[in-house]
N, C-alpha and C positions, 0 to 999 in steps of 0.2 A: 487430582480427577485425571482420567484419559484425554488425550485432545480432541478437541470439540470437531465437529464437521464446518467446512467453509460454509456450506448451504444453510446448515441450522444457525449459524450465527448471522449471517447476513438476514437471512430470512426475518428473525427476530428484530434485528434492525428496521428490517423496513415497515414491519407489523407496528414496532413502537415507537417510529419516526424518531431514532436517531442513529447515528453514524459510528461504526467501529474503526478504531485507530489501528492501521498495517503500518508495524513499525520495522524496518531492516536492521537485522542483527549482523552487522557487517565484524563486529569482536565478539569475542567473549565477555568483556566486561559491558556491553550493552546487553546482554541476555539478562543477566540477574536485576539491572537496574528497571527494565521495561516490566518484566514479571513482576517485581516487587511493587512498581507504581500500579499495575494492572489489581494487586491483592489490595491493597492500601485504597483503591478508589473503587474497589468490588466492581471491575468493569470486564466485561470482555475483551479478549485482544487476538490480534493476528499478528504472528511473526513471520517475518520475509527475509529471505537471502537472494540476492540478486547474483546473477554469475559473474558479474563483472569482479565480484569478491571470491571466486573461489580459488582463486590462486593464493588466497590466505589460508586455505584449508583443507585436508582430508575429508571431503566430503561426505562420506559413508559415515564415518567416525564421528563428526561433526554432527550430523544429523540424529544419530543414534544417542550424543550428549545432550543436545536440544531437547529432543523427545521424552529422555529421563527427566529432564527438568521441569518440562510442562506437565508430567504424570504428578509431580509434586505439590503442582500450583492449586490453590483453592478455586479458581475462577476459569470459566471456560475460555482456552485459547489453540487457537488454530496456526497451522504452518502451511505456508504457501511459497513456490518457488515464484519469485518476480523478475518481470521481463524476459522470459524466454524466448528469443529472436527466431530460433531454428528449431526443425526437427530433431537435429541432434540433441540440442540443449534440453529440450524438453524430454528425448529419451533417458538422456543421462540423469535428469531428475528424478524420472520415475523409477530409475535402476537404482538411485542413491536413496530412495525412500519418500519421496515427495507425496502427501495426499491431496494435496492440490497444486494448481499450475495457475501460471499467467504467461499465455502465447501473444506476442507482442510482434502484430504483422501490420502495426499502422503506418510504417513506412513503405509499403507495399501498395501497387494500384488495388482498386477495390475488388477486383474480381480473383487476384492473386490473394487478397488477404481473406477473402472468404472461403475459397478453396482450400488453404493452406490451414485454416481455422477449423474446417469442419475435419480436414484429415486428422488433425491435433484431438478433436473431440473424441472421432472414431476409433482413436487409438487409447484414449484415458479412460472412456465411460466403463468399458469391460473391466478395468482396473478399479473402478469406483474413485476415481481420481477425478475432481471438479475442476474445470477451465474456467479461468476469465479470460477476455480477449477485449483488444482495444480498436476502435472505430474513430478515424479521424488523427491529426497530429498535433503536438503539444507544440507549443510556440516558445521552444526553447531559444531561438534564436532573437525573442524581444523583438519581432517584426512589428511595425505599426499597425494595428489592427484596423485595416480598411475594410469595406465591404468584398472587397476581389481576396484580400488576404481570409476573411473570415470564411469564406465560401470555398476556398481551397483547402483551408486547415481544420476547419471545425466539424464536428460530427453532424452530417446529415440525417436527421430525424426519419425520413420516409426511408433511407438507407439501412439504418439503425434498425428499424423493424423488419426489413427484409433479412439484413445480416444475423439478426438472431433467431429468427425462425427458421433460417436455413441451415446453420451450424450448428443450434442446440447448445449454446452456451450457458453457462450458469450465473455469469455478470457480464457486464459491459461497462468497460472504462471509456469514458468520454472526453473528447477535447472540445472546451467551451471557452478557451482563452488561460487555461491553465499551462503550467511550465514546470519543467523540473528544475530543481535548484531554486536559489533566491532569485526574485523577479528583477527583469531590467526595467525598472520603471513601476508604476502601479498596477496590480492587477487589475483586469476590467472583464468581469467573466458575462458572460451570454445567458442570463438567467431565463429569458423567454424562452431562447434554444431548449436549454435544458428541461423546462416543462413540458414542452413539447416533447421531448425525447422520451421523458416519463410516461407520457401518455401514448406513446408509440410501441413501447415494448414492454415484455410482461416478467424480466429480471433485475434482479438490483442494479443500481448504479455505483459506480466509483470514479472517485476523483483521484487521479494524480497530480503531484507535484503540490503537495499542501505547506510545505515549508514557505511562510511570507504571505499567505492570503489572510485577510483579517479576520477576526471573531465574528464581527458581522456578516461576513459574507461566507463563511462556513455556515452559520447558521441558517442562512436562506438558502445556500445548497440542500443543506441537510431537508429542508422544509421542501422542497421541489423534487426529493427522490434520492439523494447522494445517501449510500448506506455503508461505506467502505470509504477511508481517505487514507492515502500513503503519507508517511513522513521518514525521512532521513536527514536531510540536508540541516534541519535544523536542531537536530540531536547532535548530529557531528560538529556543528560549528558550535552548540554550547560545550560540549566537551573539551573541545579545541581552547577557547575562551577561559573554562574553568583551570586548565592545566596553564595556559599561558599566566594567568593571575598567579597561581600558586609559585610559578619558579620566578617571577619577577620580584616576589617578596622576600626581601634580606634574611628574613627568619626563618625561611623555609628549608627544611633539614635535609633536603636532597634525597629521601625516601620514596624510592620507586612504587611501591606498593600504595602509600598515603595519595602518591601522585594520581593513581588509577582510581582510588576511592573518590578523588575530588571530580573525575571525570564521570564516574558512575551517577555520583549523587546529582549533578547537574544533568545528565540524560533523564535522571528518575524525575525532575522538576519538570522539564520539556514534556514528557510522557504523560503528567497527573495534569498540567494544564491542558494539554490537547484532549484526553478523555474528557474533563469538565466541560471543554468547549462544544465536544461533541455530542456531548449527552449521554453517554456511555456510563459514566459514573453512577454505582450504585444498581444497574441493571442486572448483575450477575448475582446480586444479594436475594 
């Protein structure tokens, strides 16, 4: 089917109280694994490409190929630019053909983030391109979560309301103790803050840094308004582990296509498990 609107997918998730997995397609072998998982689980899904991986692709041609594969899928699939950190990267994404973008001004001072995000929305809306933005800073350094740290890093519910209203974004990525990559210790998510943010804003909420969060915490976050969850590191680590296991087997025939198939199979396993946890399985049926 034709690729689905980002807004349609997230609004359905919000209405039916599940979350859509957003999976980064760093390499071509990730693409069929994720789409196969989505079809087997009858789950809507979001495919993402992060600009840090642009170097591996001829972006316009890669996007054309990705879109062609999406159109063959039997479930709703959306395509999103992940973590565009500048106006130039967002414009490059628009020119390449992304129907949805995430502008990441989270490391900027609040006023600068707000103004830059509003500018991006002003560029994207006339092109019918949806915009996700982020307020607050993810705890990627593994800092001790004292009250002072939380006040500095985490999303402020009052500012979130103002930010959404003044920018006109379609979804908001929040910082509540989540971090990119695997966590340096046990994740401690501020669910009370998340609930307050949900009550303050009118758009679907997004959780970045999904690799390493427990099933219990995922389900609680979803019950409190999270509609989209980003996953990459866990897929990458799973693929690496599958390849490492195969190459350590003395009977492995050292056939490269077979090696890639092991990686794809493990990526599919990771994605299917996340879809089951997020409650998106069966929602495309």
